[in-house]
LOVEXDREN-100749 format. One record per residue (C-alpha): residue in one letter; residue number from 1; x, y, z. Coordinates in nm, 2 decimals, always signed. Each point is the difference from the previous one (the first is absolute). Example, Ala and Ser with C-alpha at 12.3 -4.5 7.8 and 13.67 -1.06 7.14 Angstrom:
BEGIN
<node res="A" n="1" u="+1.23" v="-0.45" w="+0.78"/>
<node res="S" n="2" u="+0.14" v="+0.34" w="-0.07"/>
***
This chain:
BEGIN
<node res="M" n="1" u="+3.70" v="+3.94" w="+0.01"/>
<node res="S" n="2" u="+0.24" v="-0.03" w="+0.29"/>
<node res="R" n="3" u="+0.37" v="+0.05" w="-0.03"/>
<node res="R" n="4" u="+0.05" v="-0.37" w="+0.07"/>
<node res="Q" n="5" u="-0.22" v="-0.10" w="-0.29"/>
<node res="L" n="6" u="+0.19" v="+0.24" w="-0.23"/>
<node res="L" n="7" u="+0.33" v="-0.14" w="+0.12"/>
<node res="I" n="8" u="-0.11" v="-0.36" w="-0.06"/>
<node res="G" n="9" u="-0.11" v="+0.10" w="-0.35"/>
<node res="A" n="10" u="+0.33" v="+0.17" w="-0.07"/>
<node res="V" n="11" u="+0.20" v="-0.29" w="+0.13"/>
<node res="G" n="12" u="-0.20" v="-0.24" w="-0.21"/>
<node res="L" n="13" u="+0.06" v="+0.21" w="-0.31"/>
<node res="A" n="14" u="+0.37" v="+0.02" w="+0.07"/>
<node res="L" n="15" u="+0.03" v="-0.37" w="+0.06"/>
<node res="G" n="16" u="-0.19" v="-0.07" w="-0.33"/>
<node res="L" n="17" u="+0.23" v="+0.23" w="-0.20"/>
<node res="I" n="18" u="+0.32" v="-0.14" w="+0.16"/>
<node res="G" n="19" u="-0.11" v="-0.35" w="-0.08"/>
<node res="L" n="20" u="-0.10" v="+0.09" w="-0.36"/>
<node res="A" n="21" u="+0.33" v="+0.18" w="-0.05"/>
<node res="A" n="22" u="+0.19" v="-0.30" w="+0.13"/>
<node res="L" n="23" u="-0.18" v="-0.22" w="-0.25"/>
<node res="W" n="24" u="+0.06" v="+0.25" w="-0.28"/>
<node res="F" n="25" u="+0.37" v="+0.06" w="+0.04"/>
<node res="P" n="26" u="+0.25" v="-0.26" w="-0.14"/>
<node res="V" n="27" u="+0.17" v="-0.27" w="+0.19"/>
<node res="Y" n="28" u="+0.38" v="-0.03" w="-0.05"/>
<node res="L" n="29" u="+0.24" v="-0.26" w="+0.12"/>
<node res="D" n="30" u="+0.32" v="+0.12" w="+0.16"/>
<node res="R" n="31" u="+0.19" v="-0.19" w="-0.28"/>
<node res="F" n="32" u="+0.12" v="+0.13" w="-0.33"/>
<node res="D" n="33" u="-0.01" v="-0.17" w="-0.34"/>
<node res="G" n="34" u="+0.29" v="-0.03" w="-0.24"/>
<node res="Y" n="35" u="-0.05" v="+0.36" w="-0.12"/>
<node res="G" n="36" u="+0.01" v="+0.16" w="+0.34"/>
<node res="M" n="37" u="-0.38" v="+0.06" w="+0.03"/>
<node res="Q" n="38" u="-0.20" v="-0.10" w="+0.30"/>
<node res="I" n="39" u="-0.22" v="-0.30" w="-0.06"/>
<node res="D" n="40" u="-0.36" v="+0.11" w="-0.03"/>
<node res="C" n="41" u="-0.27" v="-0.24" w="+0.12"/>
<node res="G" n="42" u="-0.30" v="+0.21" w="-0.10"/>
<node res="N" n="43" u="-0.24" v="+0.17" w="+0.24"/>
<node res="G" n="44" u="-0.25" v="-0.13" w="+0.26"/>
<node res="L" n="45" u="-0.27" v="-0.02" w="-0.27"/>
<node res="G" n="46" u="+0.19" v="-0.20" w="-0.26"/>
<node res="V" n="47" u="+0.32" v="-0.21" w="-0.02"/>
<node res="H" n="48" u="+0.26" v="+0.06" w="-0.28"/>
<node res="L" n="49" u="+0.26" v="-0.27" w="+0.03"/>
<node res="S" n="50" u="+0.17" v="+0.04" w="-0.33"/>
<node res="L" n="51" u="+0.32" v="+0.15" w="+0.15"/>
<node res="A" n="52" u="-0.01" v="-0.24" w="+0.29"/>
<node res="R" n="53" u="-0.02" v="-0.31" w="-0.22"/>
<node res="A" n="54" u="+0.29" v="+0.13" w="-0.21"/>
<node res="D" n="55" u="+0.22" v="+0.00" w="+0.31"/>
<node res="D" n="56" u="+0.14" v="-0.34" w="+0.10"/>
<node res="G" n="57" u="+0.02" v="+0.06" w="+0.37"/>
<node res="G" n="58" u="-0.35" v="-0.09" w="+0.10"/>
<node res="A" n="59" u="-0.14" v="+0.35" w="-0.03"/>
<node res="A" n="60" u="-0.34" v="-0.12" w="-0.11"/>
<node res="S" n="61" u="-0.06" v="-0.17" w="+0.34"/>
<node res="Q" n="62" u="+0.13" v="+0.30" w="+0.18"/>
<node res="C" n="63" u="-0.24" v="+0.22" w="-0.20"/>
<node res="G" n="64" u="-0.28" v="-0.23" w="+0.10"/>
<node res="S" n="65" u="+0.08" v="+0.04" w="+0.37"/>
<node res="A" n="66" u="+0.06" v="+0.38" w="-0.03"/>
<node res="M" n="67" u="-0.34" v="+0.03" w="-0.17"/>
<node res="L" n="68" u="-0.16" v="-0.21" w="+0.28"/>
<node res="V" n="69" u="+0.15" v="+0.21" w="+0.27"/>
<node res="R" n="70" u="-0.13" v="+0.32" w="-0.17"/>
<node res="R" n="71" u="-0.35" v="-0.14" w="-0.05"/>
<node res="V" n="72" u="-0.01" v="-0.14" w="+0.36"/>
<node res="W" n="73" u="+0.01" v="+0.34" w="+0.15"/>
<node res="A" n="74" u="-0.14" v="+0.22" w="-0.28"/>
<node res="I" n="75" u="-0.33" v="-0.18" w="-0.06"/>
<node res="P" n="76" u="-0.11" v="-0.01" w="+0.37"/>
<node res="T" n="77" u="+0.10" v="+0.37" w="+0.03"/>
<node res="V" n="78" u="-0.24" v="+0.08" w="-0.29"/>
<node res="A" n="79" u="-0.27" v="-0.21" w="+0.16"/>
<node res="V" n="80" u="+0.03" v="+0.16" w="+0.34"/>
<node res="G" n="81" u="+0.00" v="+0.34" w="-0.16"/>
<node res="A" n="82" u="-0.31" v="-0.08" w="-0.21"/>
<node res="M" n="83" u="-0.18" v="-0.13" w="+0.31"/>
<node res="L" n="84" u="+0.08" v="+0.32" w="+0.20"/>
<node res="V" n="85" u="-0.12" v="+0.22" w="-0.29"/>
<node res="A" n="86" u="-0.32" v="-0.21" w="-0.03"/>
<node res="W" n="87" u="-0.06" v="+0.04" w="+0.37"/>
<node res="F" n="88" u="+0.06" v="+0.38" w="-0.03"/>
<node res="V" n="89" u="-0.24" v="+0.03" w="-0.29"/>
<node res="A" n="90" u="-0.27" v="-0.20" w="+0.19"/>
<node res="Q" n="91" u="+0.04" v="+0.22" w="+0.31"/>
<node res="W" n="92" u="-0.01" v="+0.31" w="-0.22"/>
<node res="A" n="93" u="-0.32" v="-0.11" w="-0.18"/>
<node res="R" n="94" u="-0.16" v="-0.10" w="+0.33"/>
<node res="S" n="95" u="+0.08" v="+0.34" w="+0.16"/>
<node res="E" n="96" u="-0.14" v="+0.18" w="-0.30"/>
<node res="Q" n="97" u="-0.34" v="-0.19" w="+0.03"/>
<node res="T" n="98" u="-0.04" v="+0.10" w="+0.36"/>
<node res="S" n="99" u="+0.10" v="+0.36" w="-0.01"/>
<node res="P" n="100" u="-0.13" v="+0.21" w="+0.28"/>
<node res="E" n="101" u="-0.18" v="+0.24" w="-0.23"/>
<node res="D" n="102" u="-0.23" v="-0.27" w="-0.12"/>
<node res="A" n="103" u="-0.07" v="-0.14" w="+0.34"/>
<node res="E" n="104" u="-0.30" v="+0.10" w="+0.20"/>
<node res="P" n="105" u="+0.08" v="+0.30" w="+0.22"/>
<node res="Q" n="106" u="+0.02" v="-0.06" w="+0.37"/>
<node res="H" n="107" u="-0.29" v="+0.13" w="+0.20"/>
<node res="H" n="108" u="+0.08" v="+0.23" w="+0.28"/>
<node res="V" n="109" u="-0.20" v="-0.04" w="+0.31"/>
<node res="P" n="110" u="+0.06" v="+0.30" w="+0.23"/>
<node res="H" n="111" u="-0.11" v="-0.18" w="+0.32"/>
<node res="P" n="112" u="+0.01" v="-0.38" w="-0.03"/>
<node res="E" n="113" u="-0.16" v="-0.04" w="+0.34"/>
<node res="I" n="114" u="-0.31" v="+0.18" w="-0.13"/>
<node res="A" n="115" u="-0.04" v="-0.21" w="-0.31"/>
***
C-alpha cells in the first residue's frame, strides 16, 4: 500500500462520515415560533414539518428548501466518499493477492552474456 492509496482511503472515509453527519444532524430555520424556539425541519433523513406548519409565515416551504439544500450537498458527499473507500478496498484486495512473498522468485543470472 502506498501513502497515496492510504490518503485516498482516509479522505473517502472522512467525506462519507461528514456527509452522514450532515444528514443526521437536524435542520433549523433562522426563524422562531411563538414560544421563542427555533423552527425544526427534521434532519436530512426525514422531514418533521409539524412546527413549520403551525407557523403562518410560510415556514413549511422554507423548510422544504432548507432540506433540499442540505441533501444537495450531503448525499453526493456520501456517494463520493463511498466510491473512494470502495476504490481503496479494491486496491487493497488486489495488492494482497499479488504479494511479493507468493510470487515466483527472480532468478539471478551472474553473467547474462554467458546464458
